[in-house]
N, C-alpha and C positions, 0 to 999 in steps of 0.2 A: 085734213079732210080726206077720207078714202071712200071711193065708190059713192060719192055724193053725200056722205054722212059724216058728222063730227064724231070722233070716238067718245065713248062715255068715260067717266072718271075711272071706273074699274078697268076698262080696256087700256087707258093710258098708263095706269099703274102697272099693269101686267107687261105692256110693251116696253116701258122704260126701265122696269126693274129686272126684266129678264135679260141677263147678260148675253144670251145667245141671239137676241133679236137684232136685226140690222141697225135699227135706230139706236139701240143702247150702245152698240159698238161704235157708231158714228159719234155719239155724244162723248164716250170715253176717250176716243182719239182726240177730239177737240179739247177736252179738259187736259189731257197729257201734253198736247202741243202748247197750250197756254202756260202750263207749269214749266216746261222746258224753256220756253221763251223768256219767262220771268227769271229763271235760274241763270240762263246765259247772260242776260242783261246785268244781273248782279255780279257774276264772275267777271264780266268785261269791265264793269265799273271798279271792282276790287283790284283787278290787275292793273288798270290804268292808274289807280291811286298808288299802288305799290311801286309801279314804274316811275311815277313822278317823284316818289320819295327816294328811289335808288339811282336815278339817272345821273346824279352828280356825286355819287359815292366813289371813292378811290377803289381801283381794282387793278389786277395784274393778269396779263395773258402771256403764255410762252410762245416763242417762235421757233427756237432751236433747243432741243433737249438732247443732252449727251446720252451715250449708251449706259445701260445698267451693268456696272462692273466695279469691283473693288480694285482700284488701280494702283494705290500707293502714291507716294509723293512725286514720282516721275511722270505719271500719266495725267495730262490735263486736256480739257476740251472747252469749247465755247458754250456758254449758257446765255440765251438771249430772249428778249421779249419786249413787251410794251406796257408802260404804266398809263392807265386811264384816269383822268381827273386827278392827277397828282398835284398837290399844293406846292407852292414855291418852297424851295429848300429841301424837299423830300429826297431821299436816296433809296437805293436798293441794297439789301443785305441778302446774300445768297448762302445757302447751306447745302451740303451733300451728306448723305447718310452712309456710314459704314459701321453698322451696329449702333452707333450714336451719331448725332448731328454735329458736323464740324463746319465752322464758318469758312467761307471761301473768298478769294483763293488762298489768303494767308491771314493770320490774326492781326498782323500789322497793316493790312490793307483790306478791311472788311466792307468798305463802302464802294458802291458803283454809282457813278453819276448818271442822271437821266437826261437825255437830249431834249432839245426844244420841242421835238415832235413826239416825245414820250418814249422813244426807243432807248433800250439799255442793253449792254452786253458785258458779260463778266467771264473771265477764265475761272474754271473750277476743276478741282481734282475729281476723279470719277467716283461714283457711289451707286448704290442700288436705287436711291430716291433723291429727288432734288426739291428744295423749297426756296421760295423767294419772299422776303418781307419788304413792304414799302413802309419806310420809317420816317418819323419827324426829325428835324435837326436836333442834335443833342442826345439822340438815342444811343445807348451803349450796348452793342450786341454781345451776348455771351459767346465765348470761343467754342465751347463744347457743351452740348445739352442732350438730355435723354428725350425730352418732349419739346415740341415747338410751342412758342408762346401764342396766345390768342390775340385778337385785336384789342387795342387799348394800351395805355401806358407807353405811348410812342409808336406802337405798331398800327399803321393805318389800314393795311390790307395784307393778305397772305395768300400765296398760291402754292400748291403742292402737286407734284407729279412723279410717277414712276419713271425710271430711266427707260430709254428706248430698248426694245428687245433686238437681239441680233448677235452675231458672233463676237467674241471678245476681241479687243484690239491687241494684236500681237506685234511687238516691236521688230524692226529690221535687225538682223544679227550680222555682225562682222566677225571675221576670224583674223586676229592680230596677235602676233607674238605667242602663239600657242594657246590663246584663251578666246572664249566667246564673249563678245561685247554687244550689249543691246544699244541701239542707236536712238537718241532722243528724237521725238517726233512731235512735241507739243510745246506750248509756251512756258516760260519760266521768268521769274523776276530777278534773276542774277544780273547784276550790272545796274541796279537802281531803277529799272523800268521793265515793262513787259517786252520780251523778245521771243520770236518764234524760232523753234529748232527744226531745221529741215533735214530729213533723213539722207537726202542725196548729197548733203554737204559734208558727209563723212565717208571715206572710202580707203581701201588698201590697194597700193599699186603693185606692179610686177616685182618690185624689189622687196615687198613685204612691209613697206613703210606706210604709216597711217597719215592721211591728209585730213585736216580740219579746215573748213572754209567758212568765212563770213561773206555774205553777198546780199544784194537787194534785188527783189523781183516783185512785180505787180504791186508796187507801192508799199511793200512790207520788208522789214529787215530780217534776214535769216541767219541764224547762228548754227553751231554744230556742237554735239556732245555725245559721248558714249560712256558706258559703264560695264564693268565685268558682271557676268550673270550669276556669279556665286561669291560667297564670302570667303576671304582668305585668312583673316585673323592676324595674330602677332607675326612679325617677320620683317624682312627688308623689301621695300618697294623701290624700284629703280626705273627711271625714265631717261632715255637718250633723245634729246631734242635738237633739231637743226637750228641754225642761226636765227635768233629772235631780236637781235640788236636793232634792226631797222623797222620793227613793227610800229604802226601808228601809236601815239601816246595813249589812246583810249582802248586799244585792243588788250584783251586779257586771255591768257592761257592759264587755266586752273587745273591742277592735278591734285586730287584729294581723296580721302576716305570718308564715308558717311554711312550711317545706319539708315537704310531706306525705309524702314518700317515706321520711323518717327516723322512728325511734322518737320519740314525743313528748318523751321525757326527754332526747333528744340533739339534737332539732331546734333550730336557731337561730331565735329569735323576736324581733320588735320590737313592743312593745305600747303602746297607749293604753288605760288602764284607769280606769273611773269607779266608785269604791266607797269607803266608809269602812272596809271590811274588818272589820265587826262592832263598831266603836267610834266613837261619835258624836264623840269628841274628835279622831279622825284627820282629816287632810285628805282631800278627796273625789276626787282625781284623781292619776294617776301617768303618767310616761313610763318605759318599761323597755326595756333591751336585755338579754335573758336571758344568763346566769342572774341572777335578781333578787336572790339572796342576796349577791352582790358589792356592797358599799355604793355604789360609784360608778356602778353600773348602773341605779340607780333615782332618780328625781326626783319628790318629792311636792309638790303645790300644790292650791289651791282654785279651783273654778269657781263662778260665781254662778248664780242662778236665770235661767230663760229659755233660748232656743235658743243653742247654742254650736257653733262650727266647730273641728274638730280636724284637724291636718295633720301628715303625716310626709313629709319630703323625703329620699329614700334615694339616696345617691350613693356612688361608690367611696371607701371609707375613712371615711365619716362619715354620720350620720343626724341631721337637724334636725327637732325636734318644735316645733310652734307651736299655740297655742290662742287663738281670737278670740271675743269676745262677739258674738252675732248669727249670722245665716245666711250670712255672707260673710267671706272672708279679705282683702278689698280694702283695708280701712282699718287702718293701723298704730296709730291711736289706740284701736282696739278690742282690741288685743293684750292677752291676759291673762298668757301665759307663753310662753317660748321657751328651748330648751336644745339644745345640739349635743353628740352623743356621737361620739367618735373612736376608741374601742377596742371590739373584739369585734364589729365590724359584719360581718354575713354577706355573702356573695357570692351574687348571684342564681343559682338553679339550677331548682328546681321549686316555688318558694314560691307560696302562694296567700294571698289576703286572707280573713280570718275575722271574723265578728262573733258572739260568744257572750254570752248573758244567763243568768246562773246565780246560785245562792245560796251564799255562802261558809259552809262548815261548817254545812250546813243543819240537821243533827240537833241542833245547839246554838244555832241562831240564834233560834228561836222564831217564825220566819216561817211562817204558815199561811193566807195569803190571796193571791189573784192579784195580780201586779205586772207592769206593762207599760212598755216604752220604745218610742219612735218615732224612727226615723232617716229624716229627710226626703230625704237625697240622699247619694250616693257619687260621687266624681269621681276619675279617674286622669289625670294629665298626664305624658307621657314626659319 
């Protein structure tokens, strides 16, 4: 009622149909508000239904993501996260991408256990991208793939991320015997289990001697390793090492060549290894052309106390290993051992010289005190 009178039918039609009239705008706002309320209620109900369906679905979240870098076999970092709603027996399978996806950290160790709280942690080689699968028991992960699998067929969940942006990881460089050596700074599985390589455990003293140390700190076992920064190819490789006769039985000094472009499990290696491999009754030195598990690829022998010179002469089709007492290979009368391999000899490509000092199966060795070796000199003769 306006001014004491009810509006006529025609007046009402004009007032309500005229969109510019105040009452028409009020009615339009009311209708819109009702529609929004109905839509919001529907969306809330739909979201609640979807949430109730997904709340128990397995999923993966990342906690630590390594940098985005094509690092090769020597550079590793930690990849970690949490598995949510993981069924009993499920495990994590990690991948890093360098052009293609490669299972991590090695094809022989593709599975990562999930803790009771859902947390998981895996070593990984560096890549541009990282992916993690939550898989059922019995799942067989491919070693190398172009595209990641979807869920189903044993894959319960998948998470994918870019590597962290930032400056590339640059290794510490040592100058020893006229060569530049990159110092290992990440974890490796040499020795039967994961060991951390600490850059400060490798140094050169005032005499120009190389020191490699194994030590324990902050509840973690630290080893030492270095590698020449360039490939040398065919020729003679010579190492003069101070007394190793009193090393603990589980300590290993490995001097070897390896093509660092390849997966460590595929790379051809030729090794001089000094160790009892955990048993005092074992001989304390080996010559090896990998793979070591082929019987004719390994020769065991003993070296005495005092400085010893180790030599590898690498030629097309054969590799001659020799060991001499003392700091020189000049005298044949000082020869301790010699062996020639003629099978499985690698061809030079991008191989580099490595020296690693680590503990064999450390968790079972009982070794909990610092151990050190000293290499006086390295020589290469084409």
